[in-house]
C-alpha positions as CSV (number, residue, x, y, z in Angstrom):
1,M,147.5,109.3,92.8
2,V,147.9,105.6,92.1
3,E,150.3,104.6,89.4
4,N,149.9,101.5,87.4
5,N,153.3,99.8,87.4
6,P,153.4,96.7,85.2
7,T,155.8,94.9,87.6
8,T,153.5,95.3,90.6
9,E,150.4,94.2,88.8
10,K,149.0,90.9,90.1
11,I,148.1,88.3,87.6
12,S,145.3,86.0,88.4
13,P,145.5,82.4,87.3
14,Q,143.4,81.5,84.3
15,T,140.5,79.4,85.2
16,E,139.8,78.2,81.7
17,S,141.5,75.1,80.5
18,I,142.5,74.4,77.0
19,P,141.2,71.1,75.6
20,A,143.9,68.4,75.1
21,E,143.1,68.3,71.4
22,Q,143.7,72.0,70.9
23,S,147.0,72.0,72.8
24,G,148.4,69.2,70.8
25,I,148.9,67.0,73.9
26,K,147.4,63.5,73.8
27,K,146.4,62.2,77.1
28,N,146.5,58.5,77.3
29,V,146.4,58.3,81.1
30,E,143.2,56.3,80.9
31,N,145.0,53.6,78.9
32,I,147.7,53.0,81.5
33,D,147.0,50.2,83.9
34,F,148.9,51.4,87.0
35,Q,147.8,48.5,89.1
36,N,149.4,46.0,86.7
37,L,152.6,48.0,86.6
38,N,152.9,48.0,90.4
39,Q,152.2,44.2,90.4
40,E,154.9,43.6,87.8
41,K,157.4,45.7,89.7
42,E,156.6,43.8,92.9
43,A,156.9,40.5,91.2
44,S,160.3,41.5,89.6
45,K,161.5,42.7,93.0
46,K,160.4,39.4,94.7
47,A,162.1,37.4,91.9
48,Q,165.4,39.3,92.5
49,E,165.2,38.7,96.2
50,Q,164.5,35.0,95.7
51,A,167.4,34.7,93.3
52,A,169.7,36.4,95.9
53,L,168.5,33.9,98.6
54,D,169.0,31.0,96.2
55,I,172.6,32.1,95.6
56,K,173.3,32.5,99.3
57,N,171.8,29.1,100.0
58,T,173.8,27.4,97.2
59,S,177.0,29.0,98.4
60,A,176.3,28.0,102.0
61,N,175.5,24.4,101.0
62,S,178.6,24.2,98.9
63,A,180.7,25.6,101.7
64,S,179.3,23.1,104.2
65,S,179.6,20.2,101.8
66,A,183.2,21.1,101.0
67,K,184.2,20.6,104.6
68,A,182.7,17.1,104.6
69,I,184.9,15.9,101.8
70,S,187.5,13.4,102.9
71,M,190.9,12.8,101.4
72,K,189.8,9.2,100.7
73,E,187.1,10.4,98.3
74,V,189.5,12.7,96.4
75,E,192.0,9.9,96.2
76,E,189.4,7.5,94.8
77,I,188.4,9.9,92.1
78,L,192.0,10.6,91.1
79,S,192.9,6.9,91.0
80,G,189.7,5.8,89.2
81,D,190.2,4.3,85.7
82,L,194.0,4.3,86.0
83,G,194.5,0.8,87.5
84,D,195.5,-0.8,84.2
85,I,197.8,2.1,83.2
86,Y,199.5,2.0,86.7
87,T,200.2,-1.7,86.5
88,Q,201.9,-1.3,83.1
89,M,204.3,1.4,84.3
90,P,207.9,0.6,85.3
91,P,208.3,0.3,89.1
92,E,210.3,3.6,89.5
93,V,207.6,5.5,87.5
94,Q,204.9,3.8,89.7
95,Q,206.6,5.1,92.8
96,E,206.9,8.6,91.4
97,F,203.3,8.5,90.2
98,K,202.1,7.3,93.6
99,Q,204.0,10.0,95.6
100,K,202.9,12.8,93.2
101,G,199.3,11.5,93.4
102,E,199.3,11.7,97.2
103,E,200.7,15.3,97.1
104,I,198.1,16.3,94.6
105,T,195.3,14.7,96.7
106,K,196.4,16.8,99.7
107,K,196.6,20.0,97.6
108,I,193.2,19.4,96.0
109,H,191.7,18.6,99.4
110,A,193.1,21.9,100.8
111,L,191.7,23.8,97.8
112,L,188.3,22.3,98.3
113,Q,188.3,23.5,101.9
114,Q,188.6,27.1,100.8
115,P,185.4,29.1,100.3
116,K,186.3,30.0,96.8
117,V,187.3,26.9,94.8
118,K,189.9,27.5,92.1
119,I,188.9,25.1,89.3
120,K,191.8,26.0,87.0
121,K,194.3,25.2,89.8
122,I,192.7,21.8,90.4
123,A,192.7,21.0,86.7
124,S,196.3,22.0,86.3
125,L,197.4,19.9,89.3
126,I,195.6,16.8,87.9
127,M,197.1,17.5,84.4
128,D,200.6,17.8,85.8
129,W,200.2,14.6,87.7
130,L,198.9,12.7,84.7
131,K,201.9,13.9,82.6
132,I,204.0,11.4,84.6
133,I,202.4,8.6,82.7
134,P,204.9,7.6,79.9
135,G,203.9,7.7,76.3
136,V,200.3,9.0,76.8
137,N,198.4,11.0,74.3
138,K,198.0,14.8,75.0
139,F,194.3,14.6,74.3
140,F,193.9,11.7,76.7
141,L,195.5,13.8,79.4
142,E,193.2,16.8,78.8
143,Q,190.1,14.6,78.7
144,E,191.0,12.7,81.9
145,S,192.0,15.8,83.8
146,K,188.7,17.4,82.8
147,I,186.7,14.3,83.8
148,K,188.5,14.0,87.2
149,T,188.1,17.8,87.8
150,D,184.4,17.6,87.2
151,K,184.0,14.6,89.5
152,V,186.0,16.3,92.3
153,L,183.9,19.4,92.0
154,K,180.7,17.4,92.3
155,L,181.8,16.3,95.8
């Protein structure tokens, strides 16, 4: 005697398919252009890789150019456009200004030799040095320190 147990009964897969319109599913697979999607992904990936290479090259170039900077170049940038002001200073202030300028030049040169340049530190060093000038306008100090910092960074 064979018993029909509902749990042991094998269910065969249904061979009929329900049309997409009846099931409520819209199939737009035909409308997707997979080839263009893959090309766009590849182009995006290549662009990212190129950007990474550009960044590496830029940092390598800046590191190698930073080592080629001489103290003389830094000194010329710092002293540029200050000749008239320097001659109008009293002799004791001139001496202090000159000594401080040489110290600043050494510090900036050392900062430029490092792989990570600290722009704010360079700007503050220049600003402190220019504050020695007697009776100078605050805005002039800020403007000159910004200009000199930009020139130093272009080296």
